[in-house]
C-alpha positions in Angstrom: -60.2 -101.4 -58.6 -64.0 -101.0 -58.3 -66.0 -103.0 -60.7 -68.3 -100.7 -63.0 -71.7 -102.5 -62.4 -74.1 -99.6 -62.8 -74.0 -96.3 -64.9 -71.6 -93.7 -63.9 -73.0 -90.0 -65.2 -70.6 -86.9 -64.9 -70.9 -83.5 -66.4 -68.1 -81.9 -68.5 -67.9 -78.6 -69.9 -66.5 -78.5 -73.6 -65.9 -75.3 -75.4 -68.6 -73.7 -73.2 -71.0 -76.2 -73.6 -72.2 -78.6 -70.9 -72.3 -82.3 -71.9 -73.2 -85.5 -69.9 -70.8 -88.4 -70.0 -72.5 -91.7 -69.2 -70.1 -94.8 -68.7 -71.7 -98.0 -68.0 -70.4 -101.7 -68.5 -71.5 -102.0 -72.2 -70.6 -98.6 -73.7 -69.8 -94.7 -73.1 -72.1 -92.1 -74.1 -71.5 -88.3 -74.6 -74.4 -86.1 -75.1 -74.9 -82.4 -74.8 -76.9 -81.5 -71.7 -80.9 -81.4 -72.5 -80.5 -83.5 -75.5 -81.0 -87.0 -76.2 -78.9 -88.1 -79.0 -75.1 -88.0 -79.0 -72.0 -90.0 -79.4 -72.1 -93.5 -78.3 -69.3 -96.1 -78.4 -69.4 -99.7 -77.2 -66.3 -101.0 -75.4 -66.0 -104.1 -77.5 -65.8 -101.9 -80.6 -63.0 -99.8 -78.9 -61.1 -103.0 -77.7 -61.4 -104.6 -81.1 -59.7 -101.8 -82.7 -62.6 -100.7 -84.8 -60.8 -97.8 -86.4 -63.7 -96.4 -88.3 -65.5 -95.8 -85.2 -62.5 -94.6 -83.4 -61.9 -91.8 -86.1 -65.8 -91.1 -86.4 -65.6 -90.5 -82.3 -62.5 -88.2 -82.7 -64.1 -86.1 -85.5 -67.1 -85.7 -83.6 -65.4 -84.5 -80.6 -63.1 -82.3 -82.4 -66.5 -80.6 -83.8 -67.8 -80.2 -80.5 -65.0 -78.1 -79.4 
């Protein structure tokens, strides 16, 4: 396995819209291309099972489709 030691950015197309997914050692962030604000979730919140954040993330992703 390769250690994630710096941000990794990829472009996604969701529902005809372009998004940028940034994955780094602390969190991941999904932002509509050309925007600054988006969905951000820390790995610790995901691993700790913070259900409220996971639910909010899923609801946000569903709206983006």
